[in-house]
C-alpha positions in Angstrom: 69.5 10.3 42.7 66.1 9.9 44.2 66.2 7.6 46.9 63.5 5.1 48.3 61.2 6.8 50.4 62.8 10.2 49.8 60.1 13.0 49.2 62.0 13.4 45.9 61.4 9.8 44.9 59.0 10.9 42.1 61.0 13.2 39.4 59.6 16.4 38.8 57.3 16.9 35.5 59.3 17.7 32.4 62.7 15.7 33.3 63.6 12.8 31.2 60.9 10.2 30.8 58.7 12.3 32.7 55.6 14.1 30.4 55.0 17.8 31.3 51.8 18.4 33.1 49.4 20.9 31.2 48.5 24.0 33.0 45.1 23.9 31.7 42.5 21.0 31.7 40.3 20.8 28.5 37.2 23.2 28.6 34.3 21.2 26.6 33.1 17.8 26.6 30.5 16.1 24.2 27.3 14.9 25.1 25.5 12.2 23.2 21.7 10.9 23.0 21.1 8.2 20.8 17.4 8.7 19.5 15.3 8.1 16.2 13.4 10.8 14.2 10.3 10.0 12.2 7.9 11.2 9.7 5.2 10.1 8.1 3.4 10.6 4.2 -0.1 9.9 4.2 -1.7 9.6 0.6 -5.3 9.7 -0.1 -7.2 6.7 -1.8 -6.4 6.9 -5.5 -3.6 9.3 -5.4 -1.5 9.3 -8.7 2.3 8.8 -7.3 4.2 8.4 -10.9 6.5 10.8 -11.2 6.0 12.6 -8.0 8.1 13.8 -5.3 7.2 13.8 -1.8 8.8 15.7 1.3 9.1 14.2 4.8 10.6 15.8 8.1 8.8 19.0 6.5 5.7 19.3 9.1 6.5 19.3 13.0 4.5 17.6 15.6 1.0 19.2 16.0 0.6 21.0 12.8 -1.4 19.6 9.5 0.8 18.8 6.3 2.4 16.0 4.4 -1.3 14.4 2.8 -2.8 14.7 6.3 -6.1 16.6 7.0 -5.7 16.4 10.7 -2.7 17.3 13.2 0.2 15.1 13.2 0.5 13.1 16.4 3.3 11.1 18.2 2.6 8.2 15.6 3.2 10.1 12.7 6.0 12.4 13.7 8.3 13.2 16.6 10.1 16.6 14.9 9.4 19.6 16.9 11.1 22.0 14.4 9.9 21.4 11.2 12.7 20.6 8.5 15.6 21.7 10.8 17.8 20.2 13.3 17.6 22.5 16.6 20.2 25.5 17.3 23.0 24.1 19.9 22.8 20.8 19.2 23.8 18.1 16.2 22.4 14.9 14.8 24.9 11.9 13.4 22.5 9.6 11.6 23.8 6.4 11.0 20.6 4.3 9.7 17.3 5.1 7.8 14.2 2.9 7.9 10.8 3.0 6.1 7.8 1.0 6.5 4.3 1.0 4.3 1.3 0.9 6.3 -2.8 0.9 5.2 -5.7 2.6 6.6 -9.1 1.6 6.4 -10.8 4.6 4.8 -10.5 6.7 1.8 -8.9 10.2 3.6 -7.5 10.7 7.1 -10.6 9.8 9.0 -9.7 6.1 9.6 -7.3 4.0 11.4 -4.2 3.1 9.9 -4.3 -0.5 11.1 -5.2 -2.4 7.7 -3.2 -5.6 7.4 -1.4 -5.7 4.0 -2.8 -9.0 2.7 -4.9 -9.1 -0.2 -4.0 -8.9 -3.9 -4.6 -5.0 -4.4 -2.7 -3.9 -1.1 0.1 -6.5 -2.1 0.3 -5.1 -5.6 0.9 -1.5 -3.9 3.4 -2.6 -1.7 5.2 -4.0 -4.3 4.8 -0.7 -6.5 6.6 1.3 -3.8 9.4 -1.2 -3.8 10.4 -1.4 -7.0 9.4 2.3 -8.0 10.0 4.5 -5.2 13.4 5.5 -3.8 14.8 7.9 -1.0 17.0 11.0 -0.8 18.3 13.4 1.4 17.6 17.0 0.2 19.5 19.8 1.8 19.2 23.7 1.1 21.2 23.2 -2.2 22.2 19.6 -2.5 20.2 16.4 -3.2 21.7 12.8 -2.6 20.0 9.6 -3.3 20.2 7.1 -0.2 18.8 4.1 -1.8 15.7 2.1 -3.5 12.4 1.4 -1.4 13.2 -2.1 -1.6 16.8 -2.3 0.2 15.4 0.3 2.9 13.4 -2.0 5.3 11.4 -1.8 8.0 13.7 -2.5 10.6 11.0 -5.4 11.6 7.3 -6.8 11.2 5.9 -9.9 9.5 6.7 -10.3 5.8 5.5 -12.9 3.7 3.1 -14.2 6.1 0.0 -14.8 4.3 -2.3 -17.9 4.1 -5.7 -18.1 2.5 -8.5 -20.3 4.8 -11.4 -20.4 2.3 -12.5 -18.6 -0.8 -11.7 -14.9 -1.0 -10.2 -14.6 2.8 -6.4 -14.1 3.7 -5.0 -13.9 6.9 -1.9 -12.3 7.8 0.4 -9.3 6.6 3.2 -8.5 4.4 6.0 -5.8 5.0 9.0 -4.4 3.3 10.9 -6.7 5.7 12.9 -7.7 2.8 15.6 -5.5 3.3 17.6 -4.1 6.2 17.8 -0.8 7.7 20.0 1.1 5.1 23.2 2.0 7.0 25.8 4.5 7.2 28.2 2.2 9.0 31.2 4.1 8.9 30.3 7.5 7.9 27.4 8.6 9.7 25.6 11.5 7.9 26.1 14.8 10.0 23.2 17.0 10.5 25.2 20.3 12.3 22.6 22.3 14.5 20.3 24.8 12.5 20.7 22.4 9.5 17.7 22.4 7.1 16.5 19.2 5.5 14.3 16.6 4.5 13.9 13.0 3.4 12.2 12.9 -0.3 10.3 10.2 -1.2 10.6 9.9 -5.0 8.4 7.8 -7.4 9.5 6.5 -10.9 7.2 6.9 -14.1 5.9 2.9 -13.5 4.4 3.3 -10.3 1.0 2.7 -9.8 -1.9 4.8 -8.2 -2.3 4.2 -4.4 -5.4 1.8 -3.5 -8.9 2.6 -2.8 -8.1 3.4 1.0 -5.3 5.7 2.0 -1.5 4.6 2.3 0.8 5.8 4.9 4.8 5.7 4.4 6.5 6.4 7.6 10.7 7.3 7.5 12.8 6.8 10.5 16.1 8.1 11.3 18.2 6.4 13.7 21.1 8.4 15.3 22.2 10.3 18.2 22.1 14.1 19.0 25.5 15.4 20.5 26.0 19.1 21.8 29.1 20.6 23.8 29.0 20.9 27.5 31.2 24.0 28.6 33.0 23.1 31.9 35.7 24.7 34.2 
């Protein structure tokens, strides 16, 4: 018996009803860091996109590519390793968003600040919504995600255009008609050193881009995770 107040009041580990204490503690812990990754494709004015495939996340910050003639800045991408997840970490994707922007020049010399609020820009936005889709591209496998119309911008005004006088409109249109495309139960896991990209693919009925440049930015919402060795 083990009397109250006795040094033996707690039965030793391994006796009936008392689980054995392991001799070794876990050596590894996972550390998580939520972060979004984004990448942008620029189309010069009048670009034919029908049946075209354009690769995002293929150009890193500070380099030239994806339709741009000047180096990509933080507004266009935050990828530091072009087309791959760095060694030593993994990235799990649970959301994808895509946004549509217009520039005020034909090429990569203007500001990407123009509101989508006239007939030509609205028609171009509609062409992208109804004729484009997003797909994953891995080393040997392509997996379709969804039509562009389902992959929302994750915010922004939509359907907010009013005419104040002849040929003058105010407001902005954006693809806010669809929410962020979510991998709710099963995130897409990108292990360290994984090579990947997102393909922006257009069908045969897509119209050419408008007079001024068009930018489409895709963002991945997810988290980095890596293993911390302890002990």
